C-alpha positions, 0 to 999 in steps of 0.5 A, spaced: 607 374 562 610 368 565 616 372 568 610 377 571 607 371 575 614 369 577 615 376 580 608 376 584 609 369 587 616 371 589 614 377 592 608 373 596 612 368 599 617 373 601 611 377 605 609 370 608 616 369 610 616 376 614 609 375 617 611 368 620 618 370 622 615 376 626 609 372 629 615 367 631 619 373 635 613 375 638 610 369 641 617 367 643 618 373 647 624 376 643 621 382 640 617 384 647 622 386 652 617 392 655 612 386 656 617 382 660 618 388 664 611 389 666 610 382 668 616 382 672 614 388 676 607 385 677 609 379 680 614 382 684 608 387 687 603 381 688 609 378 692 609 384 696 602 385 697 601 377 699 606 379 705 611 374 703 617 378 706 624 375 708 630 377 712 635 380 709 642 383 710 638 390 711 633 387 716 633 390 723 631 386 729 627 389 734 626 384 740 621 386 746 618 383 752 610 382 753 609 382 760 603 380 764 599 386 764 600 387 757 605 392 757 611 392 752 618 393 753 623 394 747 630 390 749 634 391 743 635 393 736 640 389 732 642 387 725 639 380 723 643 374 725 646 371 719 642 364 721 635 368 719 637 370 712 632 368 707 627 366 712 620 368 712 614 368 718 613 361 717 620 359 717 621 364 723 616 361 727 619 354 727 625 357 731 621 362 735 615 358 737 608 360 739 608 355 744 615 358 747 611 365 748 614 368 741 610 373 737 613 374 730 611 379 725 614 384 720 613 391 720 616 393 714 620 390 708 626 391 713 623 391 720 622 384 724 619 384 731 621 378 735 616 379 742 616 374 747 611 373 753 614 374 760 611 371 766 611 377 770 609 384 771 613 390 768 617 395 773 611 399 774 605 394 775 610 390 780 608 395 785 600 395 784 596 391 789 588 389 788 583 385 793 580 379 790 577 372 792 581 366 793 577 360 795 571 364 797 576 368 802 578 375 801 585 375 798 591 380 796 594 379 789 600 383 786 599 387 780 593 391 777 586 389 776 585 383 771 591 380 773 590 374 778 596 370 777 600 372 783 597 371 789 600 374 795 595 373 801 589 370 803 585 373 809 583 367 812 578 370 817 574 374 812 570 369 808 567 373 802 560 370 804 560 374 810 561 381 807 555 385 805 552 382 798 554 389 794 561 388 796 561 380 794 558 382 787 563 387 786 569 383 788 567 377 784 566 382 778 573 385 780 576 377 779 573 378 772 575 385 771 576 385 763 569 383 762 566 389 765 564 395 761 569 401 762 564 405 767 564 399 772 572 398 771 573 405 773 569 404 779 572 397 781 579 400 780 577 406 785 575 401 790 580 395 790 586 397 786 592 400 790 598 403 786 603 401 792 603 397 798 603 402 803 596 404 800 594 397 801 596 396 808 592 402 810 586 399 808 588 392 811 589 395 818 582 398 817 579 393 813 572 392 817 571 400 816 573 399 809 568 393 808 
């Protein structure tokens, strides 16, 4: 009888030991490599979804110019500079700052765009001219309508107040071109924007008839 009880006690102790050991292995992760793999994958996916991209040796750098007219021009495609490796957007902004006209963005895990605003017009729009207003005088600006930063000529003998009221209104709308609806923009372009200097000069020679 005593021997039977001893065997049962020993068996119970053994089973308890097995259960405790199994529980320990699970809680310490030694018995769950599959779970670890799933967790690591989910963390990696979370980082990707948050856009935490960094420059690597495989990253291609695309440099662009952004002109006053809004057009962009690709200037180069090259491998990322060694000094940029490991940098994310926040780090890159400390080098390519918005104050200096830079825009920084990743367009994929291996594509970095460094675009810089240029205070001039693109090659196509440099030839454009448009009429506008400067100090209440009729004026000529370089570039398409909507770009009033490059003043070329002020027609001193043509005060805007001396023009027909309809034209006064249209010229002032032209100076605020981007705020107009598409239909009015098309009308203003037809009346006040010129693709070449030659077209502008033809109008200027007969400005009284044009008005």
